C-alpha positions as CSV (number, residue, x, y, z in Angstrom):
1,X,-11.1,-22.9,-23.9
2,X,-8.4,-20.5,-22.5
3,X,-11.1,-18.9,-20.3
4,X,-12.2,-22.2,-18.8
5,X,-8.6,-23.2,-18.0
6,X,-8.0,-19.7,-16.5
7,X,-11.2,-20.1,-14.4
8,X,-10.1,-23.4,-12.9
9,X,-6.6,-22.2,-12.4
10,X,-8.0,-19.2,-10.4
11,X,-10.2,-21.5,-8.4
12,X,-7.0,-23.4,-7.3
13,X,-5.0,-20.2,-6.9
14,X,-7.6,-18.5,-4.8
15,X,-8.2,-21.6,-2.6
16,X,-11.9,-21.7,-3.4
17,X,-12.0,-25.4,-3.4
18,X,-10.1,-25.7,-0.1
19,X,-12.3,-23.1,1.5
20,X,-15.4,-25.2,0.4
21,X,-14.0,-28.3,1.7
22,X,-13.2,-26.6,5.1
23,X,-16.7,-25.3,5.3
24,X,-18.3,-28.7,4.6
25,X,-16.0,-30.4,7.0
26,X,-17.0,-27.8,9.7
27,X,-20.7,-28.4,8.9
28,X,-20.1,-32.1,9.4
29,X,-18.3,-31.5,12.6
30,X,-21.2,-29.4,13.9
31,X,-23.7,-32.1,13.0
32,X,-21.6,-34.6,14.9
33,X,-21.4,-32.4,17.9
34,X,-25.1,-31.7,17.7
35,X,-25.8,-35.4,18.2
36,X,-24.2,-35.2,21.6
37,X,-24.8,-31.7,22.9
38,X,-28.6,-31.2,22.9
39,X,-29.4,-33.8,25.6
40,X,-26.5,-32.4,27.8
41,X,-27.3,-28.7,27.5
42,X,-31.0,-28.9,26.8
43,X,-30.6,-27.1,23.4
44,X,-34.1,-26.5,21.9
45,X,-34.7,-28.5,18.7
46,X,-35.9,-25.3,16.9
47,X,-32.4,-23.7,17.5
48,X,-30.7,-26.6,15.8
49,X,-33.0,-26.4,12.8
50,X,-32.3,-22.6,12.5
51,X,-28.6,-23.4,12.6
52,X,-29.0,-25.9,9.8
53,X,-30.7,-23.3,7.7
54,X,-27.9,-20.7,8.3
55,X,-25.2,-23.3,7.4
56,X,-26.9,-24.2,4.1
57,X,-27.3,-20.5,3.1
58,X,-23.7,-19.9,4.2
59,X,-22.1,-22.3,1.8
60,X,-22.3,-20.2,-1.5
61,X,-21.3,-17.1,0.6
62,X,-18.1,-18.8,1.7
63,X,-17.3,-19.7,-1.9
64,X,-17.9,-16.1,-3.1
65,X,-15.7,-14.7,-0.4
66,X,-12.9,-17.2,-1.1
67,X,-12.9,-16.0,-4.7
68,X,-12.5,-12.3,-3.8
69,X,-10.2,-12.6,-0.8
70,X,-7.1,-14.5,0.2
71,X,-4.8,-14.8,3.2
72,X,-1.5,-12.8,3.2
73,X,1.1,-12.1,5.9
74,X,-0.8,-8.9,6.5
75,X,-4.1,-10.8,7.0
76,X,-7.1,-11.0,4.8
77,X,-6.8,-8.9,1.5
78,X,-8.7,-8.7,-1.8
79,X,-7.2,-11.1,-4.4
80,X,-5.2,-9.2,-7.0
81,X,-4.5,-6.2,-4.9
82,X,-0.7,-7.0,-4.9
83,X,1.5,-7.3,-8.0
84,X,1.8,-10.6,-9.7
85,X,4.3,-12.8,-7.9
86,X,3.4,-11.3,-4.5
87,X,0.6,-13.8,-4.1
88,X,1.2,-16.2,-1.3
89,X,-1.4,-18.7,-2.4
90,X,0.9,-21.7,-1.8
91,X,1.6,-20.7,1.8
92,X,-2.1,-20.0,2.4
93,X,-3.0,-23.4,0.8
94,X,-0.7,-25.3,3.2
95,X,-2.4,-23.5,6.1
96,X,-5.8,-24.5,4.7
97,X,-4.6,-28.1,4.4
98,X,-3.6,-28.1,8.1
99,X,-7.0,-26.7,9.0
100,X,-8.7,-29.5,7.0
101,X,-6.7,-32.1,8.7
102,X,-7.4,-30.7,12.1
103,X,-11.1,-30.6,11.4
104,X,-11.1,-34.2,10.2
105,X,-9.3,-35.3,13.3
106,X,-11.9,-33.5,15.4
107,X,-14.7,-35.3,13.5
108,X,-13.0,-38.6,14.0
109,X,-12.7,-37.9,17.7
110,X,-16.4,-37.0,18.1
111,X,-17.4,-40.1,16.1
112,X,-15.3,-42.3,18.3
113,X,-16.7,-40.7,21.4
114,X,-20.3,-41.2,20.2
115,X,-19.6,-44.8,19.3
116,X,-17.9,-45.5,22.6
117,X,-21.0,-44.1,24.4
118,X,-23.2,-46.4,22.4
119,X,-21.1,-49.5,22.8
120,X,-19.8,-49.0,26.4
121,X,-22.9,-50.7,27.8
122,X,-26.6,-51.1,27.5
123,X,-28.3,-47.8,26.7
124,X,-29.7,-46.0,29.7
125,X,-33.2,-44.5,29.2
126,X,-35.0,-42.4,31.8
127,X,-37.4,-44.1,34.1
128,X,-40.7,-45.0,32.4
129,X,-43.2,-42.1,32.4
130,X,-47.0,-42.5,31.9
131,X,-49.0,-39.6,30.7
132,X,-52.7,-39.0,30.5
133,X,-53.7,-36.3,28.0
134,X,-56.8,-34.3,29.2
135,X,-59.2,-32.7,26.8
136,X,-57.8,-29.5,25.2
137,X,-59.6,-26.2,25.8
138,X,-60.4,-25.1,22.3
139,X,-61.5,-21.5,21.7
140,X,-61.5,-21.3,17.9
141,X,-64.9,-22.4,16.5
142,X,-63.1,-24.8,14.2
143,X,-64.7,-28.2,13.6
144,X,-62.9,-31.6,14.1
145,X,-60.4,-30.3,16.6
146,X,-61.7,-32.1,19.6
147,X,-59.8,-35.4,20.0
148,X,-57.7,-35.0,16.9
149,X,-55.1,-32.9,18.5
150,X,-54.9,-35.1,21.6
151,X,-54.6,-38.2,19.5
152,X,-51.8,-36.7,17.4
153,X,-50.0,-35.5,20.5
154,X,-50.2,-38.9,22.2
155,X,-48.7,-40.8,19.2
156,X,-46.0,-38.1,18.9
157,X,-45.0,-38.4,22.6
158,X,-44.6,-42.1,22.2
159,X,-41.7,-41.5,19.9
160,X,-39.9,-41.1,23.3
161,X,-39.1,-44.8,24.1
162,X,-39.7,-44.3,27.8
163,X,-43.1,-42.7,27.5
164,X,-46.5,-44.3,27.4
165,X,-49.8,-42.4,26.9
166,X,-52.8,-43.8,28.9
167,X,-55.7,-44.6,26.6
168,X,-58.1,-41.7,26.8
169,X,-61.2,-43.9,26.2
170,X,-60.2,-46.1,29.1
171,X,-59.7,-42.9,31.2
172,X,-63.3,-41.8,30.5
173,X,-64.5,-45.2,31.6
174,X,-62.6,-44.9,34.9
175,X,-63.9,-41.4,35.4
176,X,-67.5,-42.5,34.9
177,X,-67.0,-45.4,37.4
178,X,-65.7,-42.9,39.9
179,X,-68.7,-40.6,39.3
180,X,-66.5,-37.8,37.9
181,X,-68.3,-38.0,34.6
182,X,-72.1,-38.5,34.2
183,X,-71.4,-40.2,30.8
184,X,-68.7,-40.5,28.3
185,X,-69.7,-37.3,26.5
186,X,-68.4,-35.2,29.5
187,X,-65.2,-33.3,29.4
188,X,-62.0,-35.0,30.6
189,X,-60.6,-31.8,31.9
190,X,-57.5,-31.4,33.9
191,X,-59.3,-31.9,37.3
192,X,-61.1,-35.1,36.2
193,X,-57.9,-36.4,34.5
194,X,-56.0,-35.8,37.7
195,X,-58.5,-37.9,39.7
196,X,-58.1,-40.7,37.1
197,X,-54.3,-40.4,37.1
198,X,-54.2,-40.7,40.9
199,X,-56.4,-43.9,40.8
200,X,-54.5,-45.4,37.9
201,X,-51.1,-44.3,39.2
202,X,-50.2,-42.2,36.1
203,X,-47.2,-39.9,36.4
204,X,-48.3,-36.8,34.5
205,X,-51.4,-35.1,33.3
206,X,-51.0,-33.1,30.2
207,X,-53.5,-30.4,29.5
208,X,-53.6,-27.8,26.7
209,X,-55.5,-25.1,25.0
210,X,-55.8,-23.7,21.5
211,X,-56.8,-20.0,21.0
212,X,-57.2,-17.8,18.0
213,X,-55.2,-14.7,17.6
214,X,-54.7,-12.1,14.9
215,X,-52.9,-13.9,12.1
216,X,-53.2,-17.4,13.4
217,X,-53.4,-19.6,16.4
218,X,-51.6,-20.1,19.7
219,X,-51.2,-23.6,21.3
220,X,-50.0,-24.3,24.8
221,X,-49.5,-27.6,26.6
222,X,-48.9,-27.9,30.3
223,X,-47.6,-30.9,32.2
224,X,-48.7,-31.2,35.9
225,X,-48.4,-33.5,38.8
226,X,-51.8,-35.2,39.4
227,X,-51.3,-35.3,43.1
228,X,-51.0,-31.5,43.7
229,X,-51.6,-30.2,40.2
230,X,-48.2,-28.5,40.4
231,X,-47.0,-27.3,37.0
232,X,-44.0,-29.4,35.9
233,X,-43.4,-27.8,32.4
234,X,-45.1,-25.6,29.9
235,X,-44.5,-25.3,26.1
236,X,-46.0,-23.0,23.5
237,X,-46.5,-23.3,19.8
238,X,-48.1,-21.4,17.0
239,X,-49.9,-22.0,13.6
240,X,-50.7,-19.5,10.9
241,X,-53.7,-21.4,9.5
242,X,-56.1,-24.1,10.8
243,X,-54.5,-26.5,8.3
244,X,-51.2,-26.1,10.2
245,X,-52.6,-27.1,13.6
246,X,-51.6,-30.7,13.3
247,X,-48.0,-29.7,12.3
248,X,-47.9,-27.3,15.2
249,X,-48.8,-30.2,17.5
250,X,-45.6,-32.0,16.3
251,X,-43.6,-29.0,17.5
252,X,-45.2,-29.2,20.9
253,X,-44.5,-32.9,21.0
254,X,-40.8,-32.3,20.4
255,X,-40.6,-29.6,23.0
256,X,-42.3,-31.8,25.6
257,X,-40.0,-34.7,24.9
258,X,-37.0,-32.5,25.5
259,X,-38.6,-31.4,28.8
260,X,-39.1,-35.0,29.8
261,X,-35.4,-35.7,29.1
262,X,-35.6,-37.5,25.8
263,X,-32.1,-37.6,24.3
264,X,-33.3,-39.0,21.0
265,X,-35.4,-36.0,19.7
266,X,-33.0,-35.4,16.9
267,X,-32.4,-39.1,16.2
268,X,-35.9,-39.8,14.9
269,X,-36.7,-36.7,12.8
270,X,-37.6,-39.1,10.0
271,X,-40.7,-40.1,12.1
272,X,-41.7,-36.4,12.4
273,X,-44.6,-36.5,10.0
274,X,-45.4,-40.2,10.1
275,X,-48.2,-40.1,12.7
276,X,-50.1,-37.1,11.4
277,X,-53.2,-37.4,9.4
278,X,-53.5,-35.3,6.2
279,X,-56.1,-33.1,7.6
280,X,-58.4,-32.5,10.7
281,X,-61.4,-34.3,9.2
282,X,-59.4,-37.5,8.7
283,X,-58.0,-37.2,12.3
284,X,-61.5,-36.7,13.8
285,X,-62.9,-39.6,11.9
286,X,-60.2,-41.8,13.1
287,X,-60.5,-40.7,16.8
288,X,-64.3,-41.3,16.7
289,X,-63.8,-44.8,15.2
290,X,-61.4,-45.7,17.9
291,X,-63.9,-44.6,20.6
292,X,-66.5,-46.8,18.9
293,X,-64.1,-49.8,18.9
294,X,-63.4,-49.3,22.6
295,X,-67.2,-49.5,23.2
296,X,-67.6,-52.6,21.1
297,X,-69.5,-50.9,18.3
298,X,-67.5,-52.3,15.5
299,X,-70.0,-51.8,12.7
300,X,-70.2,-48.0,13.4
301,X,-66.4,-47.9,13.9
302,X,-65.9,-49.3,10.4
303,X,-68.0,-46.4,9.0
304,X,-65.9,-43.8,10.7
305,X,-62.6,-45.5,9.8
306,X,-63.9,-45.3,6.2
307,X,-64.7,-41.6,6.6
308,X,-61.1,-41.0,7.8
309,X,-59.7,-42.9,4.8
310,X,-62.0,-40.9,2.5
311,X,-60.4,-37.7,3.7
312,X,-56.9,-39.2,3.7
313,X,-56.5,-42.2,1.4
314,X,-53.0,-42.9,2.7
315,X,-53.9,-43.0,6.4
316,X,-52.3,-46.3,7.3
317,X,-53.5,-46.3,11.0
318,X,-57.1,-46.0,9.8
319,X,-56.6,-49.0,7.5
320,X,-55.3,-51.0,10.4
321,X,-58.2,-50.0,12.6
322,X,-60.7,-50.9,9.9
323,X,-59.0,-54.3,9.3
324,X,-59.1,-55.2,13.0
325,X,-62.8,-54.2,13.2
326,X,-63.6,-56.2,10.1
327,X,-61.8,-59.2,11.5
328,X,-63.7,-59.0,14.8
329,X,-67.0,-59.1,12.8
330,X,-65.8,-62.2,10.9
331,X,-65.5,-60.4,7.6
332,X,-62.2,-61.9,6.4
333,X,-62.1,-60.7,2.8
334,X,-62.5,-57.0,3.4
335,X,-60.2,-57.3,6.4
336,X,-57.5,-59.0,4.2
337,X,-57.7,-56.1,1.7
338,X,-57.2,-53.5,4.5
339,X,-54.3,-55.5,6.0
340,X,-52.7,-55.8,2.6
341,X,-52.8,-52.0,2.1
342,X,-51.5,-51.3,5.6
343,X,-48.7,-53.9,5.4
344,X,-47.5,-52.2,2.2
345,X,-47.4,-48.8,3.9
346,X,-45.7,-49.6,7.2
347,X,-43.2,-47.0,6.4
348,X,-45.9,-44.4,7.1
349,X,-46.0,-45.3,10.7
350,X,-43.6,-44.5,13.6
351,X,-41.1,-47.3,14.7
352,X,-43.4,-48.1,17.6
353,X,-46.4,-48.0,15.4
354,X,-44.8,-50.4,12.9
355,X,-44.0,-52.9,15.6
356,X,-47.5,-52.7,17.1
357,X,-49.1,-53.1,13.8
358,X,-46.9,-56.1,12.8
359,X,-47.7,-57.8,16.1
360,X,-51.4,-57.2,15.7
361,X,-51.2,-58.5,12.2
362,X,-49.6,-61.8,13.2
363,X,-51.9,-62.2,16.2
364,X,-55.2,-61.1,14.5
365,X,-55.0,-61.7,10.8
366,X,-52.8,-64.8,10.5
367,X,-52.8,-66.1,14.2
368,X,-49.1,-66.8,13.7
369,X,-48.4,-66.5,17.5
370,X,-44.8,-67.4,17.1
371,X,-44.2,-64.4,14.8
372,X,-46.4,-62.3,17.1
373,X,-44.3,-63.2,20.1
374,X,-41.1,-62.4,18.3
375,X,-42.5,-59.0,17.2
376,X,-43.8,-58.1,20.7
377,X,-40.4,-59.0,22.2
378,X,-38.8,-56.5,19.8
379,X,-41.3,-53.9,20.7
380,X,-40.8,-54.3,24.4
381,X,-37.0,-54.3,24.1
382,X,-37.1,-51.1,22.1
383,X,-39.9,-49.4,24.0
384,X,-39.8,-50.7,27.6
385,X,-42.5,-48.4,28.8
386,X,-45.1,-49.7,26.3
387,X,-47.6,-51.6,28.6
388,X,-49.8,-52.6,25.6
389,X,-46.7,-54.3,24.1
390,X,-45.8,-56.0,27.4
391,X,-49.5,-57.1,27.8
392,X,-49.6,-58.4,24.2
393,X,-46.2,-60.2,24.8
394,X,-47.9,-62.1,27.6
395,X,-50.9,-62.9,25.4
396,X,-48.6,-64.1,22.6
397,X,-46.7,-66.3,25.1
398,X,-50.0,-67.7,26.3
399,X,-51.0,-68.6,22.8
400,X,-47.7,-70.2,22.3
401,X,-48.8,-72.4,25.2
402,X,-46.0,-71.0,27.4
403,X,-48.2,-70.4,30.4
404,X,-45.2,-69.9,32.7
405,X,-43.9,-67.0,30.6
406,X,-47.4,-65.6,30.2
407,X,-47.8,-65.5,34.0
408,X,-44.3,-63.9,34.5
409,X,-44.9,-61.3,31.8
410,X,-48.4,-60.6,33.1
411,X,-47.0,-60.0,36.6
412,X,-44.5,-57.6,35.3
413,X,-47.2,-55.5,33.6
414,X,-49.3,-55.6,36.7
415,X,-46.4,-54.5,38.9
416,X,-46.0,-51.5,36.7
417,X,-49.7,-50.7,36.3
418,X,-51.5,-52.1,39.3
419,X,-54.6,-50.0,38.7
420,X,-55.5,-51.5,35.3
421,X,-58.3,-54.0,35.6
422,X,-57.6,-55.4,32.1
423,X,-54.1,-56.3,33.1
424,X,-55.2,-58.0,36.3
425,X,-58.0,-60.0,34.6
426,X,-55.4,-61.2,32.0
427,X,-53.1,-62.4,34.8
428,X,-56.0,-64.1,36.6
429,X,-56.8,-66.0,33.4
430,X,-53.1,-67.0,32.9
431,X,-53.2,-68.4,36.4
432,X,-56.3,-70.3,35.7
433,X,-55.1,-71.8,32.5
434,X,-51.9,-72.8,34.2
435,X,-54.0,-74.7,36.8
436,X,-53.2,-72.3,39.7
437,X,-56.9,-71.8,40.6
438,X,-56.0,-70.5,44.1
439,X,-54.0,-67.6,42.7
440,X,-56.6,-67.1,39.9
441,X,-59.4,-66.9,42.4
442,X,-57.6,-64.5,44.7
443,X,-56.8,-62.1,41.8
444,X,-60.4,-62.4,40.5
445,X,-61.8,-61.4,43.9
446,X,-59.5,-58.4,44.0
447,X,-60.6,-57.5,40.6
448,X,-64.4,-57.8,41.4
449,X,-63.8,-55.4,44.3
450,X,-62.0,-53.0,42.1
451,X,-64.3,-53.3,39.1
452,X,-67.7,-55.1,39.8
453,X,-68.6,-54.9,36.2
454,X,-65.6,-56.9,35.0
455,X,-67.0,-60.0,33.3
456,X,-63.6,-61.8,32.9
457,X,-62.9,-61.4,36.6
458,X,-66.2,-63.0,37.5
459,X,-65.7,-65.8,35.0
460,X,-62.3,-66.7,36.6
461,X,-63.9,-66.6,40.0
462,X,-66.8,-68.7,38.9
463,X,-64.7,-71.4,37.2
464,X,-62.4,-71.5,40.2
465,X,-65.4,-72.1,42.4
466,X,-66.6,-74.9,40.1
467,X,-63.2,-76.6,40.2
468,X,-63.4,-76.5,44.1
469,X,-66.7,-78.3,43.9
470,X,-68.8,-75.2,44.8
471,X,-71.3,-75.5,42.0
472,X,-74.1,-73.6,43.7
473,X,-71.7,-70.7,44.3
474,X,-70.6,-70.8,40.7
475,X,-74.2,-70.7,39.5
476,X,-74.9,-67.7,41.8
477,X,-71.9,-65.9,40.3
478,X,-73.2,-66.5,36.8
479,X,-76.5,-65.0,37.8
480,X,-74.8,-61.9,39.1
481,X,-72.8,-61.7,35.8
482,X,-76.1,-61.8,33.9
483,X,-77.1,-58.5,35.5
484,X,-74.0,-56.6,34.3
485,X,-74.8,-56.0,30.6
486,X,-75.6,-58.0,27.4
487,X,-72.1,-59.2,27.2
488,X,-72.2,-60.5,30.8
489,X,-75.7,-61.9,30.1
490,X,-74.3,-63.9,27.1
491,X,-71.6,-65.3,29.3
492,X,-74.0,-66.1,32.1
493,X,-76.4,-68.2,29.8
494,X,-73.5,-70.0,28.3
495,X,-71.8,-70.7,31.8
496,X,-75.1,-71.8,33.4
497,X,-75.7,-74.2,30.5
498,X,-72.2,-75.4,30.8
499,X,-72.7,-76.4,34.4
500,X,-76.0,-78.0,33.6
501,X,-74.3,-80.1,31.0
502,X,-71.6,-81.0,33.5
503,X,-74.5,-82.4,35.8
504,X,-76.2,-84.0,32.8
505,X,-79.3,-81.8,33.1
506,X,-79.8,-81.6,29.4
507,X,-83.3,-80.2,29.3
508,X,-82.2,-77.3,31.6
509,X,-79.1,-76.7,29.4
510,X,-81.3,-76.6,26.3
511,X,-83.6,-74.1,27.8
512,X,-80.8,-71.8,28.8
513,X,-79.0,-72.1,25.5
514,X,-82.1,-71.2,23.6
515,X,-82.6,-68.1,25.8
516,X,-78.9,-67.2,25.3
517,X,-79.1,-67.6,21.5
518,X,-82.1,-65.3,21.4
519,X,-80.2,-62.6,23.3
520,X,-77.1,-63.0,21.2
521,X,-79.2,-62.8,18.0
522,X,-81.0,-59.7,19.2
523,X,-77.7,-57.9,19.9
524,X,-75.8,-59.3,16.8
525,X,-73.3,-61.2,18.9
526,X,-73.0,-63.8,16.2
527,X,-69.9,-65.7,17.4
528,X,-71.4,-66.1,20.9
529,X,-74.6,-67.4,19.4
530,X,-72.6,-69.9,17.3
531,X,-70.9,-71.3,20.3
532,X,-74.3,-71.8,22.0
533,X,-75.6,-73.6,19.0
534,X,-72.7,-76.0,19.3
535,X,-73.5,-76.5,22.9
536,X,-77.1,-77.1,22.0
537,X,-75.9,-79.7,19.6
538,X,-73.9,-81.4,22.4
539,X,-77.1,-81.4,24.5
540,X,-79.2,-83.0,21.8
541,X,-76.5,-85.7,21.1
542,X,-76.3,-86.7,24.7
543,X,-80.1,-86.7,25.1
544,X,-80.5,-88.9,22.0
545,X,-81.7,-86.4,19.4
546,X,-79.2,-86.5,16.5
547,X,-81.5,-84.7,14.0
548,X,-81.9,-81.7,16.3
549,X,-78.1,-81.8,16.9
550,X,-77.4,-81.6,13.2
551,X,-79.7,-78.7,12.8
552,X,-78.0,-76.8,15.6
553,X,-74.6,-77.5,14.0
554,X,-75.7,-76.1,10.7
555,X,-77.0,-72.9,12.4
556,X,-73.6,-72.6,14.2
557,X,-71.6,-73.0,11.0
558,X,-73.7,-70.3,9.2
559,X,-72.7,-67.6,11.6
560,X,-69.6,-68.8,13.4
561,X,-66.0,-68.4,12.4
562,X,-64.1,-69.0,15.7
563,X,-62.4,-72.2,16.9
564,X,-64.8,-72.7,19.7
565,X,-67.7,-73.0,17.2
566,X,-66.2,-74.3,14.1
567,X,-63.8,-76.9,15.5
568,X,-66.2,-78.3,18.0
569,X,-68.9,-78.4,15.4
570,X,-66.6,-80.5,13.1
571,X,-65.9,-82.9,15.9
572,X,-69.6,-83.3,16.6
573,X,-70.2,-83.9,12.9
574,X,-67.7,-86.7,13.1
575,X,-69.6,-88.1,16.1
576,X,-72.8,-88.0,14.0
577,X,-71.1,-89.8,11.1
578,X,-71.1,-86.7,8.9
579,X,-67.4,-87.4,7.9
580,X,-67.3,-85.4,4.6
581,X,-68.6,-82.2,6.3
582,X,-66.1,-82.7,9.2
583,X,-63.2,-83.3,6.8
584,X,-64.1,-80.2,4.7
585,X,-63.7,-78.1,7.8
586,X,-60.4,-79.8,8.6
587,X,-59.2,-79.0,5.1
588,X,-59.9,-75.3,5.6
589,X,-58.1,-75.2,8.9
590,X,-55.1,-77.1,7.7
591,X,-54.4,-74.5,5.0
592,X,-53.9,-71.7,7.6
593,X,-50.6,-70.4,9.1
594,X,-51.8,-70.8,12.7
595,X,-50.2,-73.8,14.4
596,X,-53.3,-74.2,16.6
597,X,-55.7,-74.4,13.7
598,X,-53.5,-76.9,11.9
599,X,-53.4,-78.9,15.1
600,X,-57.2,-78.7,15.3
601,X,-57.4,-79.9,11.7
602,X,-55.4,-83.0,12.6
603,X,-57.5,-83.6,15.8
604,X,-60.7,-83.5,13.7
605,X,-59.2,-86.0,11.4
606,X,-58.1,-88.2,14.2
607,X,-61.7,-88.2,15.5
608,X,-63.0,-89.2,12.1
609,X,-60.4,-92.0,11.7
610,X,-61.3,-93.2,15.2
611,X,-65.0,-93.3,14.4
612,X,-64.2,-95.2,11.2
613,X,-62.3,-97.8,13.2
614,X,-58.9,-96.9,12.0
615,X,-57.0,-96.7,15.3
616,X,-53.4,-96.6,13.9
617,X,-54.2,-93.7,11.6
618,X,-56.1,-91.9,14.4
619,X,-53.1,-92.2,16.8
620,X,-50.7,-90.9,14.1
621,X,-53.0,-87.9,13.4
622,X,-53.4,-87.2,17.1
623,X,-49.7,-87.2,17.6
624,X,-49.3,-85.0,14.6
625,X,-51.7,-82.5,16.2
626,X,-49.8,-82.6,19.5
627,X,-46.4,-82.0,17.7
628,X,-47.9,-79.1,15.9
629,X,-49.4,-77.5,19.1
630,X,-49.7,-79.4,22.3
631,X,-53.3,-78.6,23.0
632,X,-55.4,-80.1,25.8
633,X,-58.1,-81.2,23.3
634,X,-55.5,-83.1,21.1
635,X,-54.3,-84.9,24.2
636,X,-57.8,-85.8,25.3
637,X,-58.7,-87.1,21.8
638,X,-55.5,-89.2,21.7
639,X,-56.5,-90.7,25.1
640,X,-60.0,-91.6,23.7
641,X,-58.4,-93.1,20.6
642,X,-56.1,-95.3,22.8
643,X,-59.1,-96.2,25.0
644,X,-61.3,-97.2,22.0
645,X,-58.5,-99.3,20.5
646,X,-57.8,-101.0,23.8
647,X,-54.4,-99.5,24.7
648,X,-55.3,-98.9,28.3
649,X,-51.9,-97.9,29.7
650,X,-51.4,-95.3,26.9
651,X,-54.9,-94.0,27.4
652,X,-54.5,-93.6,31.1
653,X,-51.2,-91.8,30.6
654,X,-52.8,-89.2,28.3
655,X,-55.8,-88.7,30.5
656,X,-53.5,-88.2,33.5
657,X,-51.7,-85.5,31.5
658,X,-55.1,-83.9,30.8
659,X,-55.9,-84.1,34.6
660,X,-52.7,-82.3,35.4
661,X,-53.6,-79.6,32.8
662,X,-57.2,-79.1,34.1
663,X,-56.8,-75.4,33.9
664,X,-57.0,-75.6,30.1
665,X,-60.1,-77.8,30.1
666,X,-62.4,-75.3,31.8
667,X,-62.0,-73.1,28.6
668,X,-60.7,-75.7,26.2
669,X,-60.3,-73.4,23.2
670,X,-58.2,-70.9,25.3
671,X,-60.7,-68.2,24.4
672,X,-62.2,-67.6,27.9
673,X,-65.5,-69.3,26.9
674,X,-66.5,-71.8,29.7
675,X,-66.2,-75.5,29.1
676,X,-66.2,-76.9,32.6
677,X,-68.3,-79.9,31.2
678,X,-65.0,-81.2,29.8
679,X,-64.0,-82.1,33.3
680,X,-66.9,-84.5,33.5
681,X,-65.9,-86.0,30.1
682,X,-62.3,-86.5,31.4
683,X,-63.5,-88.0,34.7
684,X,-65.8,-90.4,32.8
685,X,-63.0,-91.4,30.4
686,X,-60.6,-92.1,33.3
687,X,-63.2,-94.1,35.1
688,X,-63.8,-96.2,31.9
689,X,-60.1,-96.7,31.6
690,X,-59.7,-97.9,35.3
691,X,-62.7,-100.3,34.9
692,X,-61.2,-101.7,31.7
693,X,-57.8,-102.2,33.4
694,X,-59.5,-104.0,36.3
695,X,-61.5,-106.2,34.0
696,X,-58.4,-107.1,32.0
697,X,-56.7,-108.2,35.3
698,X,-59.6,-110.4,36.5
């Protein structure tokens, strides 16, 4: 016991405790200063890490030195060298106290300065920078490197909030269109990447190489100006083993971010490993799956996502990719399982990745567009250079039926990325749905000149021509679309049949739809086939063949899952008196989070009530639908309900609203599938209303 008391007494006498406090306070001060200095003096991140190691190792050394040495009037001396009573521990202790107070004051000052910098106004980021990563030159003989390193580097660079990496699959498409690549298997080397960057107005081309050396690997990345290929920066990294290559890419990422002026390299060290697959095989599987998704080969993509997951069972990005592909193919149950896994492991993603994934989950899995819009707003506010986030924000605004905001957001994205055909086609669609067919047609024509294979651009141009009364020109456009590819061919058969139905040429429509269904079936485009089956049912109903119509509806419901097939099928079932079948579909839709689908459920039930001669209930259900989501179809059904019940003024008012919103009628389910025939249904309803009004006045 005496020895323990003596030990603690000596700790106090020798100022070991004070020395430790001083050291820890100094370390704290250094960390605070480190948060401010690196961006100012361009201090490399590796130097800060090395300093942290030295500071940790230094702590026990300081304690040992404090035990054996003390301060005296003559300076530093070994403890116990003087006689008892000569010790000046008390005086030294007071000096130590003053030092501690001084350091704490310094820490407080630095903290106040940092807080002042953050709160003095909106944070200033460097101007947005877009980067295209070219294929790395790899001289190692190691499998699975191609694509895996570039993908990891791209996600890592986007930790910088002002940086966006251009999609490499899209870059290959552009290069192929320009004739710089014979096919997508060609190398996207720095020369080809520079051509793409110039056309797409990308700021920097990033190239790299990996070479084997004795005892490991050397990695180098070079940023260049696509205009003159002048080197802007160059960074070098190393890896001892092939299993360390992905980690070495992280180091390159951080060096590049510092070169680009990112002041937050030290601020998000927690995200350092969040975007890295467990191994090269997993990374390679994921990259291949993404390429297949881009090419629309979702079935094969699922296989490669599964390969990636097999190599890395915790690979959250692979689960998200597989969930999205499953959802596209209408496989809701396996998609839900993948989404569940991914949502439980959002912490494995970067901050940008988490927000993107949440937005996609709300948009794709639950179709909760209000939450999707909220999430994309957060994404864009935090990462203003994220064009995908900005584009998705516009899409979410559109599906919240805020067409003005969708147009505004779409224009903002196009101003930043004028070379991107997908952005331009989206804005053309927003203009069309908003009823500005002149602006829509102008953009569509620009898009066709820029990208003659763009199906959506041709669709907007075609529907705009139809709205202007140029049906012959519209049919000619569809025939040109038919020659693009299978996707364009599917649209062409559907659009041509839509125009024939508008003109009441039912036999011609039926022939076109049967040809289109055969094409869709052949290439496993099931949802497109389901939509055509519903149109076939419409044709049979209008031509007086309810049995054939019912058969077509059953075929549609066997393969269709989208609103354009399921909702329209349910409404046609109500027309045919199959109320139980129609109501069963409404029940399924009413249990979903999507406002639109719940509105469709009420619209279906309003149609059933109207057919059962229950006008009051039909009106209430239609109004419920409109209050849930103010859809064109709900307005049109409400007008029909009023008309059938003899409320002519109310009917005319609803039809006039529909007339003012004709842009929505030409693709009534807001899914870019043509429904120009709805304009004829609206015109017919308005004529009936006008005649009824005249008859009531006579």
